[in-house]
C-alpha positions as a LaTeX table, in Angstrom:
\begin{tabular}{lrrr}
\hline
Residue & $x$ (\AA) & $y$ (\AA) & $z$ (\AA) \\
\hline
Met1 & $-18.77$ & $-7.12$ & 18.04 \\
Arg2 & $-15.56$ & $-7.85$ & 16.29 \\
Lys3 & $-13.96$ & $-5.13$ & 14.01 \\
Ser4 & $-14.86$ & $-6.04$ & 10.60 \\
Glu5 & $-18.73$ & $-6.08$ & 11.36 \\
Lys6 & $-18.03$ & $-2.79$ & 12.54 \\
Ser7 & $-16.45$ & $-1.18$ & 9.22 \\
Gly8 & $-18.77$ & $-3.53$ & 7.38 \\
Phe9 & $-15.67$ & $-5.12$ & 5.38 \\
Lys10 & $-16.06$ & $-9.02$ & 5.35 \\
Gly11 & $-12.66$ & $-9.77$ & 4.59 \\
Asn12 & $-12.55$ & $-10.12$ & 0.81 \\
Lys13 & $-9.66$ & $-8.27$ & $-0.22$ \\
Ser14 & $-10.71$ & $-8.94$ & $-3.92$ \\
His15 & $-13.05$ & $-6.40$ & $-4.20$ \\
Leu16 & $-10.51$ & $-3.63$ & $-2.61$ \\
Pro17 & $-8.62$ & $-1.48$ & $-5.45$ \\
Ser18 & $-4.87$ & $-2.11$ & $-5.66$ \\
Lys19 & $-1.44$ & $-0.91$ & $-7.42$ \\
Leu20 & 1.74 & $-1.89$ & $-7.57$ \\
Cys21 & 5.08 & $-0.40$ & $-5.87$ \\
Val22 & 6.97 & 1.71 & $-7.91$ \\
Ala23 & 10.41 & 0.26 & $-5.99$ \\
Cys24 & 10.10 & $-3.20$ & $-6.01$ \\
Gly25 & 6.76 & $-4.10$ & $-7.94$ \\
Arg26 & 4.69 & $-5.89$ & $-5.26$ \\
Glu27 & 1.33 & $-5.56$ & $-5.52$ \\
Met28 & $-0.39$ & $-3.29$ & $-2.93$ \\
Thr29 & $-4.00$ & $-3.55$ & $-1.54$ \\
Trp30 & $-5.76$ & $-0.57$ & $-0.67$ \\
Arg31 & $-6.20$ & 0.19 & 3.16 \\
Lys32 & $-8.21$ & 2.53 & 5.60 \\
Ser33 & $-5.24$ & 4.30 & 6.28 \\
Trp34 & $-4.35$ & 5.13 & 3.21 \\
Glu35 & $-8.34$ & 6.42 & 2.25 \\
Lys36 & $-7.61$ & 10.00 & 2.08 \\
Asn37 & $-4.18$ & 9.94 & 0.09 \\
Trp38 & $-4.78$ & 6.38 & $-1.72$ \\
Glu39 & $-4.02$ & 8.38 & $-5.28$ \\
Ser40 & $-0.39$ & 9.31 & $-3.77$ \\
Val41 & 0.69 & 6.08 & $-2.17$ \\
Lys42 & 3.62 & 5.04 & $-4.30$ \\
Tyr43 & 5.45 & 2.38 & $-1.79$ \\
Cys44 & 4.78 & $-0.68$ & $-0.18$ \\
Ser45 & 6.84 & $-0.08$ & 3.15 \\
Asn46 & 9.24 & 2.67 & 4.75 \\
Ala47 & 12.04 & 0.65 & 3.32 \\
Cys48 & 10.91 & 0.46 & $-0.32$ \\
Arg49 & 10.39 & 4.34 & 0.47 \\
Leu50 & 13.78 & 4.96 & 1.85 \\
Lys51 & 15.61 & 2.73 & $-1.09$ \\
Lys52 & 14.05 & 4.64 & $-3.94$ \\
Ser53 & 14.70 & 8.19 & $-2.73$ \\
Ser54 & 18.53 & 7.40 & $-1.99$ \\
Pro55 & 20.87 & 7.56 & $-4.52$ \\
Thr56 & 22.43 & 4.05 & $-5.85$ \\
Ala57 & 26.40 & 4.53 & $-5.84$ \\
Thr58 & 26.85 & 2.41 & $-9.08$ \\
Gly59 & 30.15 & 2.06 & $-10.53$ \\
\hline
\end{tabular}
């Protein structure tokens, strides 16, 4: 039995919720690992999270 058959997910991502990363604007599609905290997910990756949280030196 394949993993997708176990979870019931058929591979069609168009039915999953999505939102935009606040750092880069890239679209993020819902993941099983984000199931319990989907409302608080803001960044698409650790790189975006670190880039957004560190102050930029301009000037």
